[in-house]
C-alpha positions as CSV (number, residue, x, y, z in Angstrom):
1,M,-20.4,-8.5,18.5
2,K,-20.4,-11.9,19.9
3,E,-17.9,-12.6,22.8
4,R,-14.6,-14.0,21.4
5,F,-16.0,-14.1,17.9
6,W,-12.5,-14.6,16.4
7,Q,-12.3,-18.1,18.1
8,T,-15.6,-19.3,16.6
9,K,-15.5,-17.6,13.1
10,S,-13.0,-17.8,10.3
11,L,-11.7,-14.6,8.9
12,L,-14.0,-15.2,5.9
13,E,-17.1,-15.5,8.1
14,M,-16.5,-12.3,9.9
15,N,-18.8,-9.3,9.2
16,D,-17.3,-5.8,8.6
17,Q,-17.6,-4.8,12.3
18,E,-15.8,-7.9,13.5
19,W,-13.1,-7.5,10.8
20,E,-12.4,-3.9,11.8
21,A,-12.4,-4.9,15.5
22,L,-9.4,-7.2,14.9
23,C,-7.2,-4.2,14.3
24,D,-5.4,-3.5,17.6
25,G,-4.5,0.1,16.6
26,C,-0.7,-0.3,16.8
27,G,-0.2,1.5,13.5
28,L,2.7,-0.8,12.5
29,C,1.2,-1.5,9.0
30,C,1.2,2.3,8.4
31,Y,4.9,2.5,8.6
32,R,6.8,2.5,5.3
33,K,8.8,-0.5,4.0
34,I,11.6,-0.5,1.6
35,L,11.6,-3.4,-0.9
36,D,15.0,-4.4,-2.2
37,G,15.9,-7.1,-4.7
38,Y,13.7,-9.4,-6.6
39,G,12.3,-12.9,-6.3
40,K,14.2,-15.1,-3.9
41,H,16.6,-12.3,-3.2
42,E,13.9,-9.9,-2.3
43,R,14.1,-8.3,1.1
44,I,11.8,-6.0,3.0
45,Y,13.2,-3.4,5.3
46,F,10.9,-1.9,7.9
47,T,11.4,1.7,8.8
48,R,10.2,4.2,11.5
49,I,8.8,6.3,8.7
50,A,5.1,6.7,9.1
51,C,2.5,7.5,6.5
52,N,1.7,11.2,6.7
53,Q,-1.9,10.4,7.8
54,L,-0.8,8.4,10.9
55,D,-1.1,10.1,14.3
56,L,2.3,9.1,15.8
57,T,0.9,9.3,19.3
58,S,-2.3,7.3,19.0
59,G,-1.3,5.0,16.2
60,K,-4.5,5.7,14.4
61,C,-5.1,7.1,10.9
62,C,-6.1,10.8,11.1
63,N,-8.1,10.5,7.9
64,Y,-9.3,6.9,7.9
65,P,-12.4,7.4,5.7
66,R,-10.4,9.3,3.1
67,R,-7.0,7.5,3.4
68,F,-7.1,6.0,-0.1
69,E,-7.6,9.4,-1.8
70,L,-5.0,11.1,0.3
71,E,-2.3,8.4,0.1
72,E,-2.1,6.8,-3.3
73,D,-0.1,3.8,-2.0
74,C,-2.4,3.1,1.0
75,T,-3.6,-0.5,0.5
76,K,-6.8,-1.9,1.9
77,L,-6.4,-5.2,3.7
78,T,-9.3,-7.5,2.9
79,K,-10.3,-11.1,3.4
80,Q,-9.4,-11.8,-0.2
81,N,-6.0,-10.1,-0.3
82,L,-4.7,-11.1,3.2
83,P,-2.4,-13.8,1.8
84,D,-0.6,-11.0,-0.1
85,F,0.2,-9.2,3.1
86,S,3.0,-11.5,4.4
87,W,4.9,-8.4,5.6
88,L,2.3,-7.7,8.3
89,P,3.9,-7.5,11.7
90,K,4.2,-10.8,13.6
91,T,1.9,-9.3,16.3
92,C,-0.9,-8.4,13.8
93,A,-4.3,-10.1,14.6
94,Y,-5.1,-10.6,10.9
95,R,-1.8,-12.4,10.4
96,L,-2.1,-14.4,13.6
97,L,-5.5,-15.7,12.8
98,Y,-4.6,-16.4,9.2
99,E,-1.7,-18.5,10.5
100,N,-4.1,-20.2,13.1
101,K,-2.3,-18.6,16.0
102,P,-4.0,-17.0,19.1
103,L,-4.2,-13.3,19.8
104,F,-1.8,-11.9,22.3
105,D,-3.1,-11.2,25.8
106,W,-2.5,-7.5,25.3
107,H,-4.9,-7.3,22.3
108,P,-7.8,-4.9,23.2
109,L,-10.4,-7.6,22.4
110,I,-8.9,-9.7,25.1
111,S,-7.6,-7.1,27.6
112,R,-10.6,-4.9,27.2
113,D,-8.2,-2.0,27.5
114,P,-7.6,0.2,24.4
115,N,-4.2,1.3,25.9
116,S,-2.9,-2.3,26.3
117,V,-1.1,-2.2,23.0
118,K,0.9,0.8,24.1
119,L,1.5,-0.6,27.5
120,A,2.9,-3.8,25.9
121,G,5.4,-1.7,23.9
122,I,4.1,-2.7,20.5
123,P,4.0,0.6,18.6
124,I,7.1,2.0,17.0
125,Q,8.9,4.5,19.2
126,N,10.2,7.8,17.7
127,G,8.3,7.5,14.5
128,I,8.7,10.2,11.9
129,H,6.4,11.3,9.1
130,E,7.6,10.6,5.5
131,A,7.3,14.3,4.7
132,D,10.1,14.9,7.2
133,V,12.5,12.3,5.7
134,I,15.4,12.9,3.3
135,E,17.1,9.5,3.3
136,W,14.9,6.5,4.0
137,F,17.7,4.0,4.8
138,D,18.7,6.2,7.8
139,H,15.4,5.1,9.4
140,V,15.5,1.3,8.9
141,I,14.6,-0.8,12.0
142,E,14.7,-4.4,12.8
143,D,12.0,-6.8,11.5
144,L,8.5,-6.4,13.0
């Protein structure tokens, strides 16, 4: 990959390797959301409930190549559907670049440290797998 490719290429111009490299590995997108209401009254509640495939320690999917067959509601983020993912965390590289904002200094592409995301305190603390949850509203957290 070219050095700082995200500063010279648009999201649409990126190849698959560059697109995948944008993910900082925080795992925030793999935590469940509760959608309440409809239309202008719609609200998204973020939770500390993780997809059952998410490794709560590493923030990585345990079954990334098979995630869509294992989790029927797992959604693939693509260049074409990125505008539909307005719920992505404010720290997400895909969202930041889509909004013409710079990546944070702790992003592994900038820091060159795969642990910088954890060191910056970005991942959700005390995550729980959805298989272990009875009442989802007990696990609502503040906006990401």
